[in-house]
N, C-alpha and C positions, 0 to 999 in steps of 0.2 A: 408401661407394658412393653416388654421386649418383643419386637416383631421378628418372626422367622420367615426368611425369604425362601419359599419352596417353589420358586419360579424356574423356568427352563433356561435361565441365563439373563442377567447375572445370577449366580448361585449363592448358596449359604456362605456368608462371609467369614473371614478370619482376621481378627484385629491385628495380630502380629504381622500378617502380610500387608495390611493397610498401613501400619506404622512404619514399615520399611520404606514406604513411599514419601513419608513426611521429611523431606530433605530440601533445603533451599539452595539456590545458586548451584545447581547441578546441570551441566551442559552435556552435549553428546560426545565431548572429548574429555570430560572429567573422569578421574580415576574410578570414582564410585560407579559411574555408568558403564565404563568399559569393562570393569570386573563383572558387573551384573549381566551385561550382554554376553560376554564370553561364557559365563556360567549357564545362562539360559540356553544358549545355542548348544552347549554340551549336553544339557538335560533334554533337549528336544529329541535326540536320538533314543534316549531311554523311553520317553513317552510313546513314541511311535513304533518302537521295536525296529529301528533302522540301524544298519551297520555302516561301515566306512564307505560303502558304495553309494551313499546318499549325501546330497547337499541340504543343509538346514537353512531355513529362512524365517526371520521374524521381521515383519514389515508393518507400517502404520495401517490401522483400519480394524478389520475383524475377519470373521469367517467369510463374508461375501467378498472381501477384497482378495483373499488368497484363492477363492473359487474363480473369480474373474481373471486372476493372473494366469490361469491355465491357458488363456489365449496366447501366452508367450510361445506355446508349443504348436500353434496352429497356423496354417496359411490359407489363403483364399481357395475355396472349393474343396477343402477337406470335408470328410464325412465323419460325424460323431454319433455315438449311440448313448442315449440317456435311459437308464433303468430307474424308475421312480416309485417310491413307496408312499409319497404324500406331497405336501405343500413345499417342503424344502428340497426334496428330490426334484420337483418341478422347477426349482430355481435354476438348476443347471440348464434346463431347456430355455427358460426365459432369458438367461444371460446370453446364450449363444445364438438365439434367434436374432440378436442384434449384430451379429457378425456374419461375414460372407462365407458361411459354412452350411452344409446340409445336416439337419438334425433329425435322426430317427428316434423313436420314443416308445417305451412300453411302461405301463403303469398298472396298478391294482386298486381294489377298493380299500377304503380306510380300515386299518387293522391287519391287513395282510401284507405279504412281502413278495416281490418279484423273485422268481426261482431261476436256477440255472437252466432248467428245461425250457422255460419260456424264451430265454435268450437263444438257445440252440435251435429250437423249433421255428422261431420266427425270423431269426437273423443269421442262421448258420451258413447261408449261401452268399453272404455279403462281407465286405471288408471295410473297416473303419480305422481312422487315425487314432481315435481315443474312445474308450468306453467309460462312462461315468455312473457311479451309484453311491448310495448313502449307507453308512455303517448303522447309525441310530437316527431314525426319522423323528425329528423334533415335534412334528405335528401330531404324531400318533403313538410314539413310544415303541415303535417296531424296530427290532434289531435284525439286520440282514444276516444270512448265513454267508459270511464273507468268503471263506475259502471256496465254496461251491460256485458262487457268482463270479468271483475273480477268475477261477479256472475257465469258465465258459466265455467270459469276456476276452480272455487272452487268445482264445481260438479264433475270434472274429476281429480283434482290435490290436493295433500295434502297441498301444499303451493303455494301462488301466489306472483310473483315477477314483479315489475314495474320499468322500466327505466324512470326516471324523469330528465335525464341530461339536456334536452332542455326545461323543463317545470318549475322546482322548482324555485320559486321566481317571476314567471310571470303568472302562471295559478293557479286556485283553486287546492288545494291538501288536501285530507282527508284520510290519511293512515288508521286510525282507523275505520272511517265510511265505507270506501270502502272494508275493510278486506284485506289490502295488508300486506303481511308478510315481504317482503324485498323490500325497495324502495330506489333508488340510485340517486345521482346527482353529480355535480362537482362544484368547487368554481367559475369558470370563466364565467359562462353563465348568466342566469337570476338573480342569486344572486348578481352579479356585483362585485366580488372580482377577484384578479389575479389568474392565473392557479397554480396548485400545490397540491390541496387537493381533494381526493375522499371522498364523504359524503354519509352516509346511515343511515337508521333506520331498525331495525330488531325486529319482534315481540317476546315476551317472549316465545310463543309457538314454534317458529322457533328456538330460541336460545337453548331451552331445548331439541331440537331434533338433535343437532350436533352429528353425528355418531362417534363411537370410531375410525373407520378407514376412516376418512374424506379424500376426494380426494384432498383437498387443500394442497398446498405446505407449505412454511414457512412464507414468508413475507406477503402473502395475505390470510393467515388463520386467520379469525376473532377471533377464540378462543384465539390466542396469543395477540389480542388487547383488550380483554374484561377487564382485570385488569387495564391496563393503562387508558382506558376510564372512568372506575369507579373512579379511583384515580383523574383524571383531573376534573371530575364533582364535587369532594369535594375540589377542589382548590389545590391539591397536585400533584407532579410529580411522574411518574413511567416509567422507561425506558423499551421499547421493541426495537424500532428502531427510528431513528431521525425523528421527525415530521417536516413538512414544516413551520418552525418557523415564518418567516416573512409573508408568505401567510396568516397564521392564525392571525397575528396582523391586517392585512387588512380585513380579513373575519369577525373578531369580530366587527370592526367598521361598515362594511357593514350591519351586522345583527342589530346593533343599529339603523342605518338609516331605515331599514325595519320596525323595531318595531315602530319607530316614524311615518313613513308613514302609517302603518298598512297594513296587507296583503290584506284587502278588497280594500283599495284605490289603492294599488299597482297593483292588478289584473285589476281593472277598468282602470288604466292608460295604461297598456299594451293593453287592449282591444280597447281603444280609438285610440292608435297609429296604431294598426292593421287595424281598420276600415278606418282611414285616408289614409293609404297606399293602401288599396284595392280600394278606390275611385280613387286615383291618377293613379293606374295601369290601371284601366278600362278606365279612360279618355285618357290615352296614347295609347289605342288600344292593350294593351298587355293582356295576360291571366294569371290566377292564377291556379297553378297546383292542389292544394287541392280542393276537391269538397265542395260545399256549405254545411254548417253544420259540417264540419270537419276541419275548418281553425283555426290554432293555434294563440295564442296571441304573440308568440315569434319568429316564423320563417314563411316566405312566399316564396314559390317557384314561380318565375315569368317566364312564357312561353314567349319567345321572337319572336316567329313566324319566319319570313324570315330573321330576323336580327341574326347575329352571336353572341351568348351569350358571348363568350370569348372576342371578340372585344369590346362589349358593356361594359363589366366589366373593361377592360383596360382604356377605354375612361372615364368612371366614376371615376376611381382611379386618373386619371390625373387632374380631376376637384374637387378632395378632398373628395370623398366618396368611401369607400372600401366595396364592396359587395363580397359575396362568390360565387364561381363557383358551377354549378350543378354537383352532384356526382352520380346521379342515372344512371346506365349504359344504360338504355333504352332511355334516353333523352340527351345523350352526345352532348354538344354544342348547345342545344335547350332551355336551361333555366338557370337562375341565382337564387341565394338565397339571400334574405334580412333577416338579423338578426335584430330583434327589441326587445331587451331585456335588462334587467339590469337598467341602468340609462337613457334609451332612453326617449325622449320627443316628443311632437307633433311638435315642431320646427324641430327636427331631421327628422321626417317623411316628412315634407314640403320640407326641403332641399334635401332629397333623391329623391323625385319625380322631383324637379326642375333640379337636376343634370342628372337624367335619361332622362328627356325631351331634355336637351341640347345635351346629348351624342347621342341620337337617331338622332337628326338633323345633328350632325357631321359625323356620319358614314353612313347615308342614301344616 
């Protein structure tokens, strides 16, 4: 039985991407790696909608590593604002509670989104070094109204930071147009490569502002990665720390496939899959956690009503489809999450709904 991974990351796989990683004796100065790293960095600008006024980064780790790397731009006693739509929006707060900065915070109930009005009404008389929010909240499937929130954050913050971990590669992204100074993602979600790489773009204005006494440590201090990234972009190697060599071989090919598909068609495909899943979920009598108008292309939270979500997930897994459990503490055991990102197809959506239907019959 072929298993379909409808998890929130890693996402539906692609054998061709995986096969590009099957190379032995490739080091971080090998021609194959240098070519792949250069190609990947070039492709990052496409994925984020970034222009030449941004620096691209691909570093070891994942989404959390490039999130914490935002400490590069902070110094002691800075004030930051976190606007959270759920568990992973809260992660910004949890990261920076461990640093010597003041964190202000606004959040909403599961399934809803922080609005620009909330920011202007509660924080309009304050000033922050950085304002943080999330494009697609992985715990709920909520998609933020990015232009609106970014506009309000710019009024109260020197720099705007956006978590695109669950969005980049499946949602429209316009870093330059939206005025995002630091925009992050990971290799294993909607981009459709294996885990292992944290990916980000940072505006020139932000890079020029790195304080002399940055709060960042060593391996996640982006100042230490600037020269290697510049060297890789020119097709040459420069060592700071070992990059995720084989992940980047796969990432480079995934980016080639994205270029071939085009971002416009890729976003449309993700949107079509989301709509098919929504129709099927409604037909099954289940609910969708995210409110209308805030539903993402990449993650759907499914409210399971009287059915035990954990039991439903186990039954679906036994029938070949792996969903993700719900992680929002206010809805423990009451919902599951469908990841529909990366190389997901309409056929995958149809299979997911069919398996859900059979699982409901089995446990009812």
